[in-house]
C-alpha positions as CSV (number, residue, x, y, z in Angstrom):
1,M,-122.7,-33.9,-56.9
2,V,-119.5,-35.8,-56.2
3,L,-121.0,-37.1,-52.9
4,L,-124.1,-38.2,-54.9
5,A,-121.8,-40.0,-57.4
6,L,-120.1,-41.8,-54.5
7,D,-123.5,-42.9,-53.2
8,F,-124.2,-44.5,-56.6
9,G,-121.2,-46.7,-56.6
10,F,-118.3,-44.6,-57.6
11,T,-116.6,-45.5,-54.3
12,K,-114.7,-48.3,-56.0
13,L,-112.8,-45.7,-58.0
14,A,-109.4,-44.8,-56.6
15,A,-109.6,-41.6,-58.7
16,G,-112.0,-40.0,-61.1
17,F,-113.7,-36.9,-62.3
18,Y,-117.4,-36.2,-62.3
19,I,-119.2,-33.4,-64.2
20,T,-122.8,-32.3,-64.6
21,A,-124.2,-29.7,-67.0
22,S,-127.7,-28.3,-66.9
23,A,-128.8,-25.0,-65.4
24,G,-125.2,-24.7,-64.2
25,I,-122.0,-26.6,-64.5
26,G,-120.7,-28.6,-61.6
27,G,-118.3,-31.4,-60.9
28,G,-115.6,-32.7,-58.7
29,W,-112.6,-35.0,-58.2
30,I,-112.6,-38.3,-56.5
31,L,-109.2,-39.2,-55.0
32,N,-108.6,-42.3,-52.9
33,G,-112.3,-43.0,-53.0
34,Q,-113.1,-39.7,-51.4
35,P,-114.2,-36.3,-52.7
36,W,-111.3,-33.9,-53.1
37,R,-111.5,-30.6,-51.4
38,S,-109.0,-27.8,-51.9
39,A,-107.7,-25.6,-49.1
40,D,-110.4,-23.0,-49.9
41,R,-113.1,-25.7,-50.1
42,M,-113.7,-24.8,-53.8
43,G,-112.0,-27.9,-55.3
44,G,-114.1,-29.2,-58.1
45,E,-115.9,-25.9,-58.7
46,M,-115.7,-26.6,-62.4
47,G,-118.3,-24.2,-63.5
48,H,-116.3,-21.2,-62.5
49,T,-113.1,-22.3,-64.2
50,V,-112.1,-19.5,-66.6
51,V,-111.7,-20.7,-70.1
52,D,-112.0,-17.4,-72.0
53,P,-110.6,-14.4,-70.1
54,A,-112.2,-12.1,-72.7
55,G,-115.6,-13.9,-72.5
56,P,-118.9,-12.7,-71.0
57,V,-119.3,-12.1,-67.2
58,C,-121.3,-14.6,-65.2
59,L,-123.6,-13.9,-62.3
60,R,-120.7,-14.3,-59.8
61,G,-118.8,-11.6,-61.7
62,K,-116.2,-13.9,-63.2
63,Q,-115.3,-13.4,-66.9
64,G,-115.3,-16.2,-69.3
65,C,-116.0,-19.1,-67.0
66,V,-117.3,-22.5,-68.2
67,E,-120.7,-22.0,-66.7
68,R,-121.2,-18.7,-68.5
69,L,-120.4,-20.3,-71.8
70,A,-121.9,-23.7,-71.5
71,S,-124.8,-23.9,-69.1
72,G,-128.4,-24.2,-70.4
73,P,-129.8,-20.8,-69.5
74,Y,-126.7,-18.9,-70.9
75,M,-126.8,-21.0,-74.1
76,A,-130.5,-20.1,-74.5
77,Q,-129.7,-16.5,-73.9
78,Q,-126.9,-16.5,-76.5
79,A,-129.2,-18.2,-79.0
80,Q,-131.9,-15.5,-78.5
81,E,-129.3,-12.7,-78.9
82,C,-127.9,-14.2,-82.0
83,L,-131.3,-14.7,-83.6
84,Q,-132.3,-11.1,-82.7
85,A,-129.2,-9.8,-84.3
86,Q,-129.4,-11.9,-87.4
87,P,-133.1,-12.2,-88.4
88,E,-132.2,-14.1,-91.6
89,Q,-130.6,-17.0,-89.6
90,G,-132.1,-19.8,-87.6
91,S,-135.3,-20.5,-89.6
92,R,-135.7,-24.0,-88.2
93,L,-135.4,-22.8,-84.6
94,R,-137.7,-19.9,-85.2
95,H,-140.2,-22.3,-86.7
96,L,-140.0,-24.6,-83.6
97,V,-140.7,-21.7,-81.2
98,K,-143.3,-20.2,-83.6
99,G,-141.3,-17.0,-83.8
100,D,-141.3,-16.3,-80.0
101,L,-137.6,-16.3,-79.1
102,N,-138.5,-16.1,-75.4
103,K,-139.6,-19.8,-75.7
104,I,-135.9,-20.7,-76.2
105,T,-134.9,-22.0,-72.8
106,G,-132.1,-24.1,-71.4
């Protein structure tokens, strides 16, 4: 993603940060007009930064990472679970999906 950002004109930046959120969370750093890569080549792997050590486990096995808490599919899953556990809540959302919680996607 950072390489794509550089292609779209971010090369004039001496330093910057790029982040994207959709089905996953991604991002990276631009330093001296170039993508920054750490020694383990994982520099900018923002989605797997742990923000809640007691949080839920992601598909990679990390607990409480940004992607597990903020990406579209996981947010949809959380909404479904909350609505299943609390049938009296979410009337507007339930109406939008005509009661079919599986239609909640992210």
